[in-house]
N, CA, C and O of each residue as an XYZ file, in Angstrom:
520
protein
N       0.994     -0.906      0.161
C      -0.494      0.043      0.228
C       0.834      1.148     -0.523
O       2.019      0.864     -0.701
N       0.398      1.927     -0.719
C       0.858      3.280     -1.408
C       0.711      4.319      0.109
O      -0.406      4.563      0.564
N       1.999      4.863      0.778
C       1.448      6.038      1.955
C       1.733      7.902      0.863
O       2.781      8.254      0.322
N       0.819      8.430      0.889
C       0.332      9.465      0.282
C       1.596     10.815      1.706
O       1.824     10.706      2.911
N       1.932     11.608      0.916
C       3.290     12.572      1.709
C       2.358     13.438      1.756
O       1.452     13.532      0.929
N       2.568     14.370      3.061
C       1.369     15.713      3.403
C       0.586     16.371      1.860
O      -0.476     16.973      1.697
N       1.667     15.929      0.885
C       1.095     17.524     -0.077
C       0.063     16.738     -0.911
O      -1.028     17.166     -1.287
N       0.672     15.322     -1.174
C      -1.194     14.585     -1.805
C      -2.270     14.391     -0.538
O      -3.232     13.826     -1.058
N      -2.428     14.503      0.245
C      -3.420     13.723      0.795
C      -4.786     14.845      0.567
O      -4.705     16.018      0.202
N      -5.677     14.286      0.811
C      -7.005     14.908      0.720
C      -7.524     14.939      1.511
O      -7.522     13.961      2.259
N      -8.627     16.616      1.952
C      -9.061     16.953      2.907
C     -10.191     15.155      3.082
O     -10.189     14.068      2.505
N     -10.774     15.630      3.912
C     -11.675     14.686      4.076
C     -13.375     15.677      2.841
O     -13.927     14.901      2.062
N     -13.747     16.702      2.851
C     -14.717     17.057      1.676
C     -14.111     17.130      0.496
O     -14.577     17.926     -0.319
N     -13.050     16.399      0.167
C     -12.381     16.992     -0.873
C     -12.866     15.513     -2.261
O     -12.802     14.343     -1.886
N     -13.179     15.752     -3.329
C     -13.170     14.231     -4.098
C     -11.843     13.891     -4.310
O     -10.841     14.593     -4.444
N     -11.976     12.956     -4.315
C     -10.615     12.242     -4.825
C     -11.164     11.191     -5.903
O     -11.789     10.160     -5.654
N     -10.666     11.849     -7.563
C     -10.820     11.425     -8.852
C     -10.119     10.182     -8.797
O      -9.016      9.861     -8.354
N     -11.394      9.333     -9.576
C     -10.837      7.537    -10.312
C      -9.636      7.688    -10.882
O      -9.048      8.283    -11.785
N      -9.500      6.926    -10.013
C      -7.997      6.514    -11.960
C      -8.705      5.427    -12.409
O      -9.374      4.517    -11.919
N      -8.267      5.889    -13.743
C      -8.169      5.020    -14.832
C      -7.680      3.955    -14.604
O      -6.519      3.747    -14.252
N      -8.976      2.765    -14.880
C      -8.401      1.547    -14.464
C     -10.201      0.601    -15.543
O     -11.151      1.184    -16.066
N      -9.963     -0.675    -15.460
C     -11.209     -1.194    -16.714
C     -11.786     -1.875    -15.538
O     -11.246     -2.346    -14.537
N     -12.968     -1.812    -15.894
C     -14.108     -1.970    -15.797
C     -14.377     -3.408    -15.210
O     -14.495     -4.312    -16.037
N     -14.525     -3.823    -13.426
C     -15.034     -4.834    -13.726
C     -15.991     -5.252    -14.352
O     -16.841     -4.361    -14.353
N     -16.326     -6.102    -14.879
C     -17.574     -6.934    -15.109
C     -18.726     -7.605    -14.464
O     -19.912     -7.715    -14.779
N     -17.646     -8.234    -12.949
C     -18.687     -8.767    -11.946
C     -19.349     -7.917    -11.461
O     -20.561     -8.071    -11.608
N     -18.882     -6.663    -10.681
C     -19.324     -5.572    -10.298
C     -20.758     -5.392    -11.063
O     -21.890     -5.686    -10.678
N     -20.427     -4.958    -11.960
C     -21.995     -4.787    -13.063
C     -22.477     -6.001    -12.839
O     -23.482     -5.724    -12.184
N     -22.447     -7.476    -12.957
C     -23.564     -8.034    -13.272
C     -24.315     -8.362    -11.613
O     -25.410     -8.871    -11.377
N     -23.444     -7.945    -10.811
C     -23.998     -7.924     -9.476
C     -25.581     -6.844     -9.177
O     -26.592     -6.820     -8.475
N     -24.980     -6.180    -10.117
C     -25.607     -5.068     -9.442
C     -26.758     -4.583    -11.135
O     -27.302     -3.502    -11.361
N     -26.765     -5.617    -11.842
C     -27.741     -5.945    -12.989
C     -28.873     -6.190    -12.541
O     -29.054     -7.162    -11.807
N     -30.538     -4.784    -13.135
C     -31.449     -5.729    -12.516
C     -31.182     -5.034    -11.176
O     -32.230     -5.390    -10.636
N     -30.638     -4.400    -10.356
C     -30.841     -3.952     -9.082
C     -31.592     -2.437     -8.628
O     -32.374     -2.054     -7.758
N     -30.838     -1.847     -9.783
C     -30.338     -0.582     -9.895
C     -32.187      0.565    -10.413
O     -32.206      0.546    -11.644
N     -33.078      1.133    -10.050
C     -33.688      1.682    -10.056
C     -33.660      2.646    -11.339
O     -32.940      3.622    -11.543
N     -34.960      1.908    -12.380
C     -34.853      2.316    -14.198
C     -35.093      4.610    -13.969
O     -35.841      4.838    -13.019
N     -34.757      5.473    -14.427
C     -35.282      5.464    -15.350
C     -36.510      6.496    -14.244
O     -36.482      7.268    -13.286
N     -37.236      6.012    -14.941
C     -38.995      6.011    -14.918
C     -39.431      5.487    -13.686
O     -40.274      6.191    -13.130
N     -39.111      4.483    -13.112
C     -39.162      4.708    -11.597
C     -38.807      5.356    -10.662
O     -39.204      5.570     -9.516
N     -37.625      5.789    -11.579
C     -36.625      6.624    -10.153
C     -37.454      8.171    -10.403
O     -37.256      8.993     -9.509
N     -38.339      8.594    -11.530
C     -38.477      9.711    -11.532
C     -39.941      9.074    -11.156
O     -39.836     10.234    -10.759
N     -40.822      8.633    -10.952
C     -42.418      7.661    -10.720
C     -41.749      7.949     -8.818
O     -42.387      8.764     -8.151
N     -40.680      7.331     -8.237
C     -41.452      7.520     -6.715
C     -40.591      9.170     -6.493
O     -41.158      9.778     -5.585
N     -39.453      9.954     -7.070
C     -39.211     11.026     -7.191
C     -40.608     11.769     -7.040
O     -40.895     11.983     -5.862
N     -41.109     12.006     -7.541
C     -42.324     12.491     -7.835
C     -43.410     12.235     -6.333
O     -43.951     12.963     -5.502
N     -43.332     11.059     -6.555
C     -44.124     10.121     -5.027
C     -43.842     11.288     -3.861
O     -44.586     12.166     -3.423
N     -42.550     10.956     -3.561
C     -42.214     11.530     -1.797
C     -42.162     13.324     -2.075
O     -42.142     14.108     -1.126
N     -42.143     13.821     -3.668
C     -42.085     14.771     -3.658
C     -43.581     15.816     -2.711
O     -43.723     16.731     -1.900
N     -44.472     14.754     -3.637
C     -45.754     15.319     -2.939
C     -45.540     14.843     -1.283
O     -45.750     15.863     -0.626
N     -45.319     14.085     -0.668
C     -45.177     13.853      0.693
C     -44.617     15.214      0.841
O     -45.399     16.009      1.362
N     -43.794     15.544      0.608
C     -42.909     16.844      0.819
C     -43.930     18.355      1.371
O     -43.839     19.570      1.195
N     -44.708     17.595      1.972
C     -45.607     19.100      2.379
C     -46.294     18.932      3.739
O     -47.355     18.316      3.834
N     -45.581     19.573      4.953
C     -45.563     19.273      6.353
C     -47.786     18.956      6.977
O     -48.319     18.194      7.784
N     -48.272     19.939      6.105
C     -49.291     19.232      6.390
C     -50.572     18.163      5.392
O     -51.784     18.013      5.239
N     -48.937     17.521      4.825
C     -50.053     16.219      4.373
C     -48.914     14.711      5.490
O     -48.993     13.482      5.482
N     -48.313     15.354      6.005
C     -47.696     14.526      6.682
C     -48.056     14.316      8.390
O     -47.872     13.384      9.172
N     -48.547     15.427      8.492
C     -49.195     15.713      9.896
C     -50.760     14.633      9.756
O     -51.022     13.895     10.705
N     -51.591     14.654      8.646
C     -52.799     13.867      8.352
C     -51.816     12.708      7.973
O     -52.259     11.681      8.488
N     -51.097     12.551      7.543
C     -51.169     10.355      7.388
C     -50.807     10.563      9.103
O     -51.420      9.659      9.671
N     -50.351     11.070      9.728
C     -49.997     10.785     11.270
C     -50.449     10.482     11.847
O     -49.994      9.744     12.721
N     -52.173     10.984     11.734
C     -53.416     11.236     12.122
C     -54.026      9.617     11.494
O     -53.810      8.698     12.284
N     -54.486      9.359     10.655
C     -54.611      8.534      9.786
C     -53.817      7.209      9.869
O     -54.434      6.226      9.459
N     -52.594      7.009     10.314
C     -52.048      5.483     10.630
C     -52.234      5.604     12.337
O     -51.538      5.037     13.179
N     -53.100      6.289     12.515
C     -53.715      5.767     13.808
C     -55.405      5.570     14.010
O     -55.923      4.661     14.658
N     -56.061      6.568     13.346
C     -57.747      5.682     13.377
C     -58.041      6.487     11.997
O     -57.660      7.615     11.682
N     -58.917      5.465     11.198
C     -60.687      6.255     10.058
C     -60.868      7.745     10.774
O     -60.868      8.042     11.969
N     -60.978      8.335      9.919
C     -61.461      9.625     10.547
C     -62.016     10.334      9.499
O     -61.458     10.276      8.404
N     -63.536     11.336      9.717
C     -63.721     12.208      8.822
C     -63.164     13.438      8.752
O     -62.605     13.963      9.715
N     -63.308     14.104      7.327
C     -62.507     15.440      7.534
C     -62.543     16.508      7.844
O     -61.891     17.518      7.576
N     -63.797     16.146      8.774
C     -63.879     17.979      9.763
C     -63.794     17.183     11.411
O     -64.259     17.932     12.270
N     -63.303     15.864     11.952
C     -62.557     15.751     12.892
C     -60.501     15.684     12.159
O     -59.478     15.710     12.842
N     -60.573     15.634     11.268
C     -59.244     16.261     11.381
C     -59.065     17.875     11.160
O     -58.046     18.499     11.457
N     -59.879     18.256     10.762
C     -59.443     19.415     10.252
C     -59.784     20.108     11.842
O     -59.094     21.087     12.128
N     -60.512     19.778     12.577
C     -60.659     20.016     14.636
C     -59.347     19.454     14.812
O     -58.678     20.431     15.147
N     -58.334     18.127     14.774
C     -57.549     18.008     15.475
C     -56.676     18.439     14.865
O     -55.698     18.381     15.610
N     -56.351     18.924     13.785
C     -54.990     19.608     13.162
C     -54.743     20.992     13.690
O     -53.657     21.428     14.074
N     -56.325     21.866     13.646
C     -56.055     23.574     13.495
C     -56.416     23.903     12.203
O     -56.136     25.060     11.891
N     -57.193     22.925     10.983
C     -56.873     23.230      9.794
C     -58.226     23.536      9.301
O     -58.977     23.298     10.247
N     -59.062     24.036      8.070
C     -59.917     24.597      7.789
C     -60.160     23.448      6.859
O     -59.271     23.125      6.072
N     -61.779     22.543      6.911
C     -62.378     21.865      6.484
C     -61.993     21.642      4.975
O     -61.921     20.541      4.430
N     -61.774     22.785      4.423
C     -60.721     22.613      2.763
C     -59.900     22.463      2.349
O     -59.503     21.773      1.410
N     -59.139     23.684      3.594
C     -57.302     22.594      3.717
C     -56.848     21.515      3.396
O     -55.957     21.141      2.634
N     -58.077     20.690      4.551
C     -58.223     19.078      4.876
C     -58.589     18.092      3.625
O     -58.151     17.052      3.134
N     -59.622     19.000      3.401
C     -59.852     18.076      1.723
C     -59.276     18.080      0.431
O     -59.244     17.295     -0.518
N     -58.806     19.264      0.698
C     -57.734     19.332     -0.734
C     -56.322     18.520     -0.664
O     -56.017     17.741     -1.567
N     -55.212     18.818      0.820
C     -54.342     17.985      1.377
C     -55.100     16.013      0.899
O     -54.388     15.067      0.565
N     -56.469     15.988      1.026
C     -56.554     14.992      0.866
C     -56.712     13.826     -0.082
O     -56.657     12.610     -0.266
N     -57.027     15.433     -0.713
C     -56.927     14.596     -3.208
C     -56.275     13.817     -3.378
O     -56.364     12.645     -3.741
N     -54.862     15.068     -2.858
C     -53.012     15.078     -3.345
C     -53.096     14.076     -3.022
O     -53.047     13.350     -4.015
N     -53.274     13.184     -1.592
C     -53.182     11.970     -1.123
C     -53.757     10.101     -1.178
O     -53.309      8.976     -0.954
N     -55.360     10.967     -1.759
C     -56.353      9.992     -2.719
C     -55.555      9.868     -4.117
O     -55.483      8.719     -4.554
N     -54.811     11.109     -5.046
C     -54.374     10.836     -6.750
C     -52.922      9.556     -6.307
O     -52.620      8.609     -7.032
N     -52.334      9.853     -5.149
C     -51.177      9.050     -4.709
C     -51.185      7.799     -4.722
O     -50.402      7.070     -5.330
N     -52.642      7.299     -3.620
C     -53.011      5.843     -3.595
C     -52.348      6.064     -2.409
O     -51.726      5.082     -2.004
N     -52.292      7.061     -1.725
C     -52.278      6.476      0.019
C     -52.880      6.489      0.853
O     -52.641      5.859      1.883
N     -54.485      7.692      0.535
C     -55.545      7.217      1.489
C     -56.309      6.719      0.379
O     -55.992      6.561     -0.800
N     -58.047      6.370      1.381
C     -58.863      6.420      0.569
C     -59.952      6.350      1.213
O     -59.578      6.250      2.381
N     -61.589      6.332      1.196
C     -61.739      7.100      1.901
C     -63.281      5.889      1.822
O     -63.012      5.078      0.936
N     -64.511      5.602      2.358
C     -65.522      5.467      3.025
C     -66.871      5.679      3.328
O     -67.379      5.201      4.342
N     -67.669      6.562      2.286
C     -69.108      7.182      2.923
C     -69.855      6.115      3.989
O     -70.366      5.007      3.829
N     -69.686      6.914      5.053
C     -71.243      6.085      6.050
C     -71.382      7.804      6.219
O     -70.761      8.812      6.558
N     -73.255      7.093      5.487
C     -74.477      8.565      5.892
C     -73.769      9.518      4.465
O     -73.364      9.378      3.311
N     -74.048     10.827      5.855
C     -73.649     11.552      5.616
C     -72.056     12.464      5.410
O     -71.836     13.640      5.120
N     -71.375     11.599      5.636
C     -70.041     11.476      6.191
C     -69.104     10.741      5.818
O     -69.288      9.567      6.137
N     -68.186     10.933      5.283
C     -66.969     10.666      3.941
C     -65.749     10.307      5.288
O     -65.728     11.164      6.172
N     -64.993      9.382      5.419
C     -64.093      8.672      6.570
C     -63.192      8.346      5.710
O     -63.542      7.625      4.775
N     -62.011      8.725      5.788
C     -60.453      8.332      5.594
C     -59.428      7.362      6.356
O     -59.378      7.255      7.581
N     -58.698      6.741      5.532
C     -58.055      6.033      6.595
C     -57.135      5.505      5.611
O     -57.536      5.183      4.492
N     -55.553      5.363      6.069
C     -54.486      4.957      4.488
C     -54.505      3.635      4.151
O     -54.503      2.581      4.787
N     -54.521      3.902      3.151
C     -55.242      2.701      1.727
C     -53.918      1.144      1.903
O     -53.757      0.452      0.897
N     -53.149      0.801      3.157
C     -52.390     -0.432      3.011
C     -50.841     -0.284      3.767
O     -49.916      0.520      3.881
N     -51.337     -1.925      4.275
C     -49.729     -1.530      5.622
C     -48.768     -0.734      4.756
O     -48.196      0.261      5.200
N     -48.558     -1.272      3.261
C     -47.034     -0.249      2.888
C     -47.459      1.351      3.190
O     -46.665      1.926      2.446
N     -47.923      1.976      3.577
C     -47.997      2.938      3.573
C     -47.898      3.424      5.277
O     -47.446      4.434      5.816
N     -48.296      2.670      5.597
C     -48.877      2.793      7.445
C     -46.191      2.587      7.706
O     -45.260      3.279      8.116
N     -46.441      1.078      7.042
C     -44.800      1.174      7.149
C     -43.956      2.216      7.254
O     -43.455      2.642      8.294
N     -43.703      2.904      5.393
C     -43.423      3.698      5.203
C     -43.751      5.024      6.050
O     -42.938      5.942      6.152
N     -44.628      5.030      6.462
C     -44.754      6.094      7.874
C     -44.288      5.972      8.511
O     -43.360      6.779      8.449
N     -44.168      5.012      9.850
C     -43.724      4.511     10.615
C     -41.987      4.241     10.698
O     -41.525      4.324     11.836
N     -41.304      4.023      9.920
C     -40.108      4.033      9.287
C     -39.338      5.147      9.142
O     -38.153      5.085      9.469
N     -39.883      6.332      8.636
C     -39.809      7.431      8.497
C     -39.509      8.108      9.905
O     -38.466      8.399     10.491
N     -41.184      8.268     10.270
C     -41.092      8.330     11.886
C     -39.735      7.940     13.013
O     -39.046      8.678     13.717
N     -39.728      6.174     12.767
C     -37.845      5.881     13.408
C     -36.921      7.011     13.374
O     -36.469      8.015     13.923
N     -36.926      6.163     12.322
C     -35.658      7.426     11.834
C     -35.077      8.346     12.192
O     -33.887      8.645     12.294
N     -36.568      9.086     12.511
C     -36.498     10.712     13.019
C     -36.016     10.714     14.089
O     -34.887     11.196     14.003
N     -36.230     10.464     14.973
C     -36.504      9.612     16.316
C     -34.912      9.439     16.581
O     -34.270     10.293     17.193
N     -34.415      8.408     16.130
C     -32.870      7.637     15.897
C     -31.688      9.015     16.094
O     -30.777      9.001     16.922
N     -31.972     10.160     15.118
C     -31.336     11.011     14.523
C     -31.642     12.575     15.446
O     -30.933     13.582     15.449
N     -32.647     12.385     16.016
C     -32.821     13.507     16.692
C     -32.564     13.425     18.696
O     -32.712     14.438     19.379
C-alpha cells in the first residue's frame, strides 16, 4: 500500500478522482437489475415530492392511528375543512389514502400496510437521529 505525503493527502470533503482502470464486469453483473430505472426513479421522486408537505404528513400521522372524517381531521389539526379536503385529494391521487362514505360523512384511512410501514419507518428514523 502506497502512503501519501502530506502534499498529496486529500481533505475529508475533497473528491478524490478515480484513476482510469478496467471495468470489473463482475461488479456490473452483481448490480444488473438492481438499479432503479430512470422511469421508476422519476415516479418515486414525484411520489416523495408530494409527501414533501408538512400538512399532508400531519394528516398521515393521524390516519396512521385511526380512520376519521374531514371535520374531525380539521378540528384535530387546527386546519380548515377545505384545506384538509385539498390535502386528502392529493393523498388520494397517489393512492395513500382511501375513503368510505357512511351516511353523510366520508371517512378517510391509510390505504394499506405499505403506507403505514413507510410512515413508521421514516418517523423512527427521525427519532433515532434527534
